[in-house]
LOMILUM-247370 format. One line per field, with one value per residue (C-alpha): z negated, y, x negated; chain; residue number from 1. Coordinates in nm, 2 decimals. Last residue first. Layout:
% LOMILUM-247370
c3	Z:...
c2	Y:...
c1	X:...
mol	A:...
seq	NUM:...
This chain:
% LOMILUM-247370
c3	2.11:1.77:1.62:1.78:1.63:1.28:1.32:1.43:1.13:0.90:1.04:0.99:0.62:0.55:0.70:0.47:0.17:0.25:0.30:-0.05:-0.11:-0.32:-0.66:-0.85:-0.72:-0.62:-0.47:-0.27:-0.14:-0.03:0.12:0.30:0.44:0.58:0.74:0.91:1.07:1.20:1.32:1.50:1.68:1.81:1.93:1.69:1.68:1.44:1.43:1.07:1.05:1.36:1.21:0.87:1.04:1.25:0.96:0.77:1.06:1.05:0.69:0.36:0.02:-0.10:0.00:0.22:0.14:0.39:0.35:0.28:0.44:0.19:-0.11:-0.17:-0.36:-0.04:0.19:0.06:0.20:-0.06:-0.13:0.13:0.39:0.63:0.52:0.78:1.06:1.41:1.35:1.02:1.12:1.28:1.07:0.76:0.83:0.92:0.57:0.41:0.53:0.48:0.11:0.05:0.07:0.03:-0.13:-0.52:-0.56:-0.68:-0.94:-0.92:-0.83:-1.07:-1.24:-1.03:-1.06:-1.43:-1.47:-1.70:-2.01:-1.98:-2.07:-1.83:-1.54:-1.58:-1.62:-1.29:-1.11:-1.21:-1.10:-0.75:-0.74:-0.83:-0.55:-0.29:-0.53:-0.55:-0.84:-0.77:-0.94:-0.68:-0.78:-0.52:-0.77:-0.66:-0.45:-0.64:-0.98:-0.95:-0.81:-1.09:-1.35:-1.19:-1.19:-1.51:-1.75:-2.06:-2.35:-2.47:-2.57:-2.91:-2.92:-2.58:-2.22:-1.97:-1.67:-1.70:-2.00:-2.00:-2.17:-1.97:-1.96:-1.88:-2.05:-1.88:-1.91:-1.62:-1.77:-2.08:-1.88:-1.68:-2.00:-2.11:-1.79:-1.79:-2.16:-2.10:-2.17:-2.51:-2.69:-2.41:-2.59:-2.51:-2.55:-2.38:-2.42:-2.50:-2.40:-2.65:-2.67:-2.97:-3.12:-2.81:-2.66:-2.96:-2.97:-2.58:-2.61:-2.90:-2.68:-2.37:-2.56:-2.73:-2.37:-2.23:-2.52:-2.77:-3.00:-2.84:-3.16:-3.15:-2.97:-3.02:-2.89:-2.83:-2.90:-2.72:-2.80:-3.18:-3.45:-3.83:-4.06:-3.82:-3.60:-3.88:-4.06:-3.75:-3.67:-4.02:-3.99:-3.65:-3.76:-4.07:-3.88:-3.62:-3.86:-3.77:-3.55:-3.24:-3.44:-3.52:-3.49:-3.50:-3.24:-3.22:-2.90:-2.97:-2.70:-2.83:-2.90:-3.25:-3.42:-3.28:-3.39:-3.75:-3.73:-3.62:-3.92:-4.21:-4.08:-4.03:-4.39:-4.55:-4.37:-4.45:-4.82:-4.83:-4.66:-4.94:-4.90:-4.93:-4.60:-4.53:-4.76:-4.78:-4.45:-4.28:-4.41:-4.35:-3.98:-3.80:-3.92:-3.85:-3.55:-3.41:-3.03:-2.93:-2.65:-2.41:-2.54:-2.58:-2.84:-3.10:-3.05:-3.13:-3.46:-3.58:-3.54:-3.72:-3.99:-3.98:-4.10:-3.94:-3.77:-3.43:-3.08:-2.85:-2.51:-2.17:-1.89:-1.56:-1.30:-1.45:-1.55:-1.65:-1.99:-2.12:-2.05:-2.22:-2.54:-2.56:-2.53:-2.79:-3.02:-2.95:-3.01:-3.32:-3.46:-3.52:-3.60:-3.22:-3.15:-2.77:-2.42:-2.39:-2.02:-1.88:-1.53:-1.38:-1.00:-0.90:-0.89:-1.24:-1.38:-1.18:-1.34:-1.69:-1.63:-1.57:-1.87:-2.11:-1.97:-2.03:-2.37:-2.45:-2.42:-2.66:-2.62:-2.85:-3.03:-2.81:-2.96:-2.66:-2.46:-2.72:-2.70:-2.36:-2.20:-2.31:-1.97:-1.99:-1.66:-1.59:-1.42:-1.30:-1.26:-1.52:-1.42:-1.50:-1.31:-1.33:-0.99:-0.82:-0.87:-0.75:-0.48:-0.36:-0.35:-0.57:-0.36:-0.06:-0.22:-0.16:0.17:0.10:0.24:0.60:0.71:0.41:0.33:0.00:0.08:-0.01
c2	4.07:4.16:3.98:3.64:3.69:3.76:3.45:3.24:3.37:3.29:2.94:2.87:3.02:2.78:2.48:2.57:2.58:2.25:2.08:2.20:2.50:2.55:2.69:3.03:3.08:3.45:3.38:3.08:3.29:3.57:3.34:3.13:3.45:3.58:3.25:3.26:3.59:3.46:3.14:3.36:3.57:3.24:3.09:2.89:2.52:2.26:1.87:1.88:1.73:1.92:2.25:2.15:2.09:2.42:2.62:2.45:2.53:2.87:2.93:2.85:3.01:3.10:2.78:2.51:2.14:1.97:1.58:1.32:0.99:0.73:0.58:0.24:0.30:0.30:0.41:0.77:0.75:0.87:1.24:1.39:1.67:1.54:1.19:1.25:1.18:1.19:1.21:1.39:1.66:1.94:1.91:1.89:2.19:2.38:2.25:2.33:2.71:2.76:2.65:2.40:2.09:1.72:1.41:1.44:1.50:1.14:1.11:0.75:0.82:1.12:1.26:1.53:1.45:1.36:1.00:0.99:0.77:0.56:0.26:0.02:0.25:0.42:0.06:-0.04:0.27:0.24:-0.12:-0.02:0.27:0.03:-0.21:-0.07:-0.09:-0.45:-0.48:-0.72:-0.50:-0.41:-0.15:0.11:0.39:0.66:0.48:0.14:0.24:0.54:0.37:0.11:0.40:0.62:0.37:0.17:0.47:0.50:0.51:0.76:1.12:1.02:0.66:0.48:0.50:0.59:0.52:0.14:0.08:0.01:-0.18:-0.22:-0.52:-0.59:-0.30:-0.26:0.12:0.20:0.03:0.26:0.57:0.46:0.42:0.76:0.94:0.75:0.83:1.20:1.37:1.48:1.22:1.00:0.65:0.39:0.03:-0.07:-0.42:-0.55:-0.91:-1.12:-1.07:-0.85:-0.60:-0.40:-0.43:-0.27:0.02:0.07:0.08:0.34:0.56:0.53:0.60:0.91:1.03:1.00:1.18:0.98:1.09:0.92:0.83:0.46:0.45:0.08:-0.10:-0.43:-0.75:-1.06:-1.43:-1.35:-1.62:-1.62:-1.61:-1.49:-1.28:-1.13:-1.02:-0.89:-0.68:-0.51:-0.47:-0.28:-0.08:0.03:0.12:0.33:0.53:0.46:0.71:0.49:0.19:0.32:-0.03:-0.31:-0.56:-0.88:-1.08:-1.44:-1.68:-1.96:-2.33:-2.34:-2.37:-2.02:-1.89:-2.01:-1.88:-1.55:-1.53:-1.65:-1.42:-1.13:-1.16:-1.19:-0.90:-0.69:-0.77:-0.69:-0.38:-0.26:-0.23:0.09:0.06:0.43:0.57:0.29:0.14:0.46:0.59:0.26:0.27:-0.06:-0.14:-0.51:-0.65:-0.99:-0.98:-1.33:-1.56:-1.80:-1.75:-2.09:-1.95:-2.19:-2.06:-1.72:-1.84:-2.02:-1.69:-1.50:-1.76:-1.73:-1.35:-1.08:-0.94:-1.03:-0.87:-1.16:-1.23:-1.40:-1.47:-1.35:-1.64:-1.66:-2.00:-1.85:-2.02:-1.78:-1.50:-1.67:-1.74:-1.39:-1.25:-1.49:-1.36:-1.02:-1.07:-1.25:-0.94:-0.78:-1.13:-1.22:-0.88:-0.83:-0.97:-0.84:-0.92:-1.02:-1.02:-0.75:-0.85:-0.65:-0.96:-1.04:-0.70:-0.74:-1.06:-0.92:-0.63:-0.84:-1.07:-0.75:-0.61:-0.94:-0.96:-0.62:-0.32:-0.04:0.29:0.58:0.62:0.50:0.18:0.01:0.12:-0.05:-0.37:-0.44:-0.18:-0.34:-0.44:-0.61:-0.52:-0.74:-0.62:-0.88:-0.84:-0.59:-0.24:-0.09:0.22:0.47:0.35:0.47:0.84:0.87:0.61:0.86:0.72:0.97:1.25:1.15:1.30:1.11:0.98:0.72:0.41:0.44:0.46:0.42:0.73:0.71:0.37:0.01
c1	4.15:4.11:4.38:4.26:3.92:4.07:4.28:3.99:3.78:4.06:4.10:3.71:3.76:4.05:3.84:3.56:3.77:3.93:3.59:3.45:3.22:2.92:2.96:2.98:3.37:3.30:2.94:3.07:3.35:3.12:2.86:3.11:3.27:2.92:2.85:3.19:3.12:2.79:2.96:3.22:2.96:2.82:3.12:3.34:3.42:3.57:3.53:3.49:3.14:3.04:3.15:2.98:2.65:2.66:2.75:2.45:2.22:2.30:2.21:2.32:2.23:2.57:2.75:2.76:2.58:2.39:2.37:2.10:2.15:2.30:2.11:1.99:1.65:1.43:1.72:1.64:1.31:1.04:0.90:1.13:1.12:0.87:0.96:1.26:1.01:1.16:1.53:1.53:1.28:1.45:1.77:1.56:1.37:1.68:1.85:1.52:1.54:1.92:1.93:2.24:2.04:2.09:1.92:1.94:2.30:2.42:2.14:1.97:1.59:1.55:1.87:2.00:2.36:2.32:2.44:2.76:2.77:3.08:2.87:3.03:3.05:2.70:2.57:2.74:2.63:2.27:2.24:2.41:2.14:1.87:1.94:1.71:1.42:1.44:1.18:0.87:0.65:0.40:0.14:0.04:0.01:0.22:0.46:0.52:0.41:0.65:0.94:0.95:0.90:1.15:1.43:1.37:1.42:1.18:1.39:1.68:1.68:1.82:1.87:1.88:1.97:1.72:1.95:1.88:1.67:1.27:1.00:0.69:0.48:0.12:-0.06:-0.39:-0.49:-0.29:0.01:-0.04:-0.05:0.25:0.45:0.34:0.44:0.78:0.84:0.75:1.07:0.95:1.19:1.15:1.09:0.79:0.79:0.47:0.36:0.00:-0.13:-0.32:-0.71:-0.72:-0.95:-1.10:-0.74:-0.58:-0.82:-0.79:-0.43:-0.41:-0.63:-0.43:-0.12:-0.28:-0.38:-0.03:0.10:0.27:0.55:0.85:1.02:0.99:0.66:0.62:0.30:0.44:0.21:0.21:0.19:0.17:0.18:0.17:-0.13:-0.40:-0.19:0.01:-0.31:-0.45:-0.14:-0.15:-0.53:-0.49:-0.20:-0.38:-0.70:-0.52:-0.29:0.05:0.25:0.24:0.34:0.69:0.84:0.60:0.72:0.56:0.64:0.68:0.75:0.99:0.91:1.08:0.72:0.65:0.97:0.89:0.54:0.65:0.92:0.67:0.39:0.62:0.78:0.45:0.31:0.61:0.58:0.21:0.25:0.49:0.87:1.07:1.24:1.23:0.97:0.71:0.79:0.83:0.49:0.31:0.40:0.47:0.83:0.91:1.07:0.99:1.08:1.20:1.15:1.32:1.66:1.88:2.15:2.04:1.68:1.80:1.99:1.68:1.47:1.72:1.72:1.33:1.33:1.13:1.44:1.51:1.57:1.65:1.48:1.60:1.35:1.47:1.56:1.89:2.04:2.38:2.40:2.13:2.38:2.68:2.45:2.33:2.69:2.81:2.54:2.64:2.99:2.92:2.75:2.40:2.24:2.19:2.04:2.07:1.99:1.63:1.62:1.25:1.14:1.37:1.43:1.71:1.94:1.84:1.93:2.26:2.34:2.24:2.47:2.76:2.70:2.66:2.99:3.17:3.05:3.15:2.91:2.98:2.81:2.90:2.58:2.29:2.20:2.37:2.04:1.81:1.99:2.17:1.96:1.64:1.49:1.15:0.96:0.65:0.32:0.06:-0.31:-0.30:-0.38:-0.73:-0.71:-1.03:-1.15:-0.82:-0.89:-1.26:-1.13:-0.87:-0.51:-0.33:-0.51:-0.32:0.00:0.32:0.50:0.73:0.91:1.02:0.67:0.44:0.20:-0.01:-0.11:0.00
mol	A:A:A:A:A:A:A:A:A:A:A:A:A:A:A:A:A:A:A:A:A:A:A:A:A:A:A:A:A:A:A:A:A:A:A:A:A:A:A:A:A:A:A:A:A:A:A:A:A:A:A:A:A:A:A:A:A:A:A:A:A:A:A:A:A:A:A:A:A:A:A:A:A:A:A:A:A:A:A:A:A:A:A:A:A:A:A:A:A:A:A:A:A:A:A:A:A:A:A:A:A:A:A:A:A:A:A:A:A:A:A:A:A:A:A:A:A:A:A:A:A:A:A:A:A:A:A:A:A:A:A:A:A:A:A:A:A:A:A:A:A:A:A:A:A:A:A:A:A:A:A:A:A:A:A:A:A:A:A:A:A:A:A:A:A:A:A:A:A:A:A:A:A:A:A:A:A:A:A:A:A:A:A:A:A:A:A:A:A:A:A:A:A:A:A:A:A:A:A:A:A:A:A:A:A:A:A:A:A:A:A:A:A:A:A:A:A:A:A:A:A:A:A:A:A:A:A:A:A:A:A:A:A:A:A:A:A:A:A:A:A:A:A:A:A:A:A:A:A:A:A:A:A:A:A:A:A:A:A:A:A:A:A:A:A:A:A:A:A:A:A:A:A:A:A:A:A:A:A:A:A:A:A:A:A:A:A:A:A:A:A:A:A:A:A:A:A:A:A:A:A:A:A:A:A:A:A:A:A:A:A:A:A:A:A:A:A:A:A:A:A:A:A:A:A:A:A:A:A:A:A:A:A:A:A:A:A:A:A:A:A:A:A:A:A:A:A:A:A:A:A:A:A:A:A:A:A:A:A:A:A:A:A:A:A:A:A:A:A:A:A:A:A:A:A:A:A:A:A:A:A:A:A:A:A:A:A:A:A:A:A:A:A:A:A:A:A:A:A:A:A:A:A:A:A:A:A:A:A:A
seq	410:409:408:407:406:405:404:403:402:401:400:399:398:397:396:395:394:393:392:391:390:389:388:387:386:385:384:383:382:381:380:379:378:377:376:375:374:373:372:371:370:369:368:367:366:365:364:363:362:361:360:359:358:357:356:355:354:353:352:351:350:349:348:347:346:345:344:343:342:341:340:339:338:337:336:335:334:333:332:331:330:329:328:327:326:325:324:323:322:321:320:319:318:317:316:315:314:313:312:311:310:309:308:307:306:305:304:303:302:301:300:299:298:297:296:295:294:293:292:291:290:289:288:287:286:285:284:283:282:281:280:279:278:277:276:275:274:273:272:271:270:269:268:267:266:265:264:263:262:261:260:259:258:257:256:255:254:253:252:251:250:249:248:247:246:245:244:243:242:241:240:239:238:237:236:235:234:233:232:231:230:229:228:227:226:225:224:223:222:221:220:219:218:217:216:215:214:213:212:211:210:209:208:207:206:205:204:203:202:201:200:199:198:197:196:195:194:193:192:191:190:189:188:187:186:185:184:183:182:181:180:179:178:177:176:175:174:173:172:171:170:169:168:167:166:165:164:163:162:161:160:159:158:157:156:155:154:153:152:151:150:149:148:147:146:145:144:143:142:141:140:139:138:137:136:135:134:133:132:131:130:129:128:127:126:125:124:123:122:121:120:119:118:117:116:115:114:113:112:111:110:109:108:107:106:105:104:103:102:101:100:99:98:97:96:95:94:93:92:91:90:89:88:87:86:85:84:83:82:81:80:79:78:77:76:75:74:73:72:71:70:69:68:67:66:65:64:63:62:61:60:59:58:57:56:55:54:53:52:51:50:49:48:47:46:45:44:43:42:41:40:39:38:37:36:35:34:33:32:31:30:29:28:27:26:25:24:23:22:21:20:19:18:17:16:15:14:13:12:11:10:9:8:7:6:5:4:3:2:1
């Protein structure tokens, strides 16, 4: 892959310069763990029924997500039933459950048929002491017992020290080492529960973890500073092998790292294949939007419904000229790559002559050159008064007015 792929994307050539790429340490295979059904549902106001979770899991599998975190079995009977139903589907995706550091949670997860568990324990001493009111010794003992139980039951064990990003480095390293030596860890999640990492901070912690441990590191980063994608990319670039994401970036507070821009960025900006079926991302987003009842902002990266189109005159003209021969002149990536329709031209205050011609053709109407100029002025005036772009009925009404005025003047 390169910076310019016909029919796919055209990004900055600087991204692919040897001086830039030589700093990358991507894992040989990058996997995506989607936690929409657990972390996404933790967004206040979102409830996924068993049927919702099954439908979303099927679509995640269709999109190529490698791991589906299907929920917390101990959370409710509804969650346990949903996890069992998802496991029974026989999907290609591996199914994981989110569990407390308790052997009984591991036994419940195993009974439902999951492939693996994420064993959670608070990973920062501050939150452990003042939030949970446990000592580090209590936490370590619980994690050893639970991870060992999960391992003996034949499940893959990802250790999940929540708020690990805010832990003192030596504390986190020693905490993880004691659990690894006394219990069992197949993979370690570096968890930025409150989205507090800078990209550089994420890289620093990842390096320190890799220096101490040989097991894979996963990146679970939130978006409280609106850089969840950037911090996750930084961690992957430094060798993290699994990215935790949610569809549409759902999750507590500002949400989690969103699947859609992360997958596209890995492919287009970094040349890293993920196996994610990019042209199905819009379908997945719409399904989760419907079932979560949380609307996707119209200009949300990758999946917003008003990303591809222009109202302003100059870019509208540039698109009109370029779209047939080379649409990527005016696009960072081809709209079809993520399952979107061809860009449209809007009509409003900022529009120009090509917007007028586009809308006349769209509506099957016509005016002479002078009529088009008059129409453009009326479009601007009405748009300003309404403080928005116009719809088709409003446009047709303005065309009729121009024709009537022309008829009266003759």
